C-alpha positions in Angstrom: 2.6 43.3 49.2 5.6 43.7 51.4 8.0 40.9 52.1 8.1 39.5 55.6 11.4 39.9 57.4 12.8 36.7 58.9 15.3 36.6 61.6 18.4 34.5 61.5 17.2 32.5 64.5 14.5 30.9 62.3 17.3 29.4 60.1 19.0 27.6 63.0 15.9 25.9 64.4 15.1 22.6 62.7 11.5 22.8 63.8 11.1 25.8 61.5 13.6 24.9 58.8 12.9 21.8 56.7 16.3 21.7 55.1 18.1 21.8 58.4 15.8 19.1 59.7 16.7 16.9 56.7 20.4 17.6 57.2 20.1 16.6 60.9 18.4 13.3 60.0 20.9 12.6 57.2 23.7 12.9 59.8 22.0 10.2 61.8 21.1 8.1 58.8 23.7 8.7 56.1 22.8 5.7 54.0 19.0 5.9 54.6 16.6 6.0 51.7 14.6 9.1 51.0 11.4 7.6 52.2 13.0 6.6 55.5 14.5 10.1 55.9 11.2 11.8 55.2 9.4 9.6 57.7 12.0 10.4 60.4 11.8 14.1 59.6 8.0 13.9 60.0 8.2 12.0 63.3 11.0 14.1 64.9 10.3 17.6 63.5 6.8 17.5 62.2 7.6 18.6 58.6 6.0 17.0 55.6 8.9 16.7 53.1 8.9 15.0 49.7 11.5 12.5 48.5 12.6 15.1 46.0 13.5 17.6 48.7 15.5 14.9 50.5 17.4 14.2 47.3 17.9 17.9 46.7 19.4 18.4 50.2 21.6 15.4 49.7 22.9 16.6 46.4 23.6 20.1 47.8 25.7 18.7 50.6 27.6 16.5 48.2 28.3 19.5 46.0 29.6 21.4 49.0 32.0 18.6 49.9 33.2 17.5 46.5 36.8 17.0 47.7 38.5 19.4 45.3 41.0 21.8 46.9 39.8 25.3 47.2 41.7 28.0 45.3 42.9 31.0 47.3 43.6 34.4 45.8 47.2 34.5 47.1 48.1 31.1 45.6 51.5 30.7 43.9 49.8 29.1 40.9 48.1 32.3 39.9 49.2 33.6 36.6 51.7 36.4 36.7 50.1 37.8 33.5 47.8 40.6 34.6 47.2 42.7 31.5 46.4 42.2 27.8 49.8 43.5 26.8 51.5 40.8 28.9 49.3 38.1 27.3 50.3 39.3 23.8 54.0 39.2 24.8 53.5 35.7 26.2 51.8 34.5 23.0 54.7 35.9 20.9 57.2 34.1 23.1 55.2 30.9 22.8 55.3 31.2 19.0 59.0 31.6 19.1 59.3 28.6 21.3 57.3 26.5 18.9 59.4 27.7 15.9 62.6 26.9 17.8 61.5 23.4 18.9 59.6 22.4 15.8 56.5 20.9 17.4 54.2 21.2 20.4 55.4 17.9 21.8 59.0 19.1 21.7 58.1 22.4 23.3 56.1 20.6 26.0 59.1 18.3 26.7 61.4 21.2 26.9 59.2 23.1 29.3 58.8 20.1 31.5 62.6 19.6 31.6 63.1 23.3 32.5 60.4 23.3 35.1 61.6 20.5 37.2 
């Protein structure tokens, strides 16, 4: 059986998209309980949604806005080590640093002093 093709217009209409309808209601009732949200979705948009679906949509929106800064590819914090050979050299230099300082704590203190 062939799959039905859906147009993008269907996704932007809350009368045809349950998740969008739930998101719209959650904007109006951010602290509403799942049963209240489901009742408003039924009244406003005509969708029968379960409490679990309301919780799922709430969780997904919270995951999208978790507050962590997004990493970009051109960030200065990216590692300058781009090949396996460079990693091997860095490991050797790290061993030399540990031998010279005597311990991980001393090496860390030295690196922090040099860094800033």
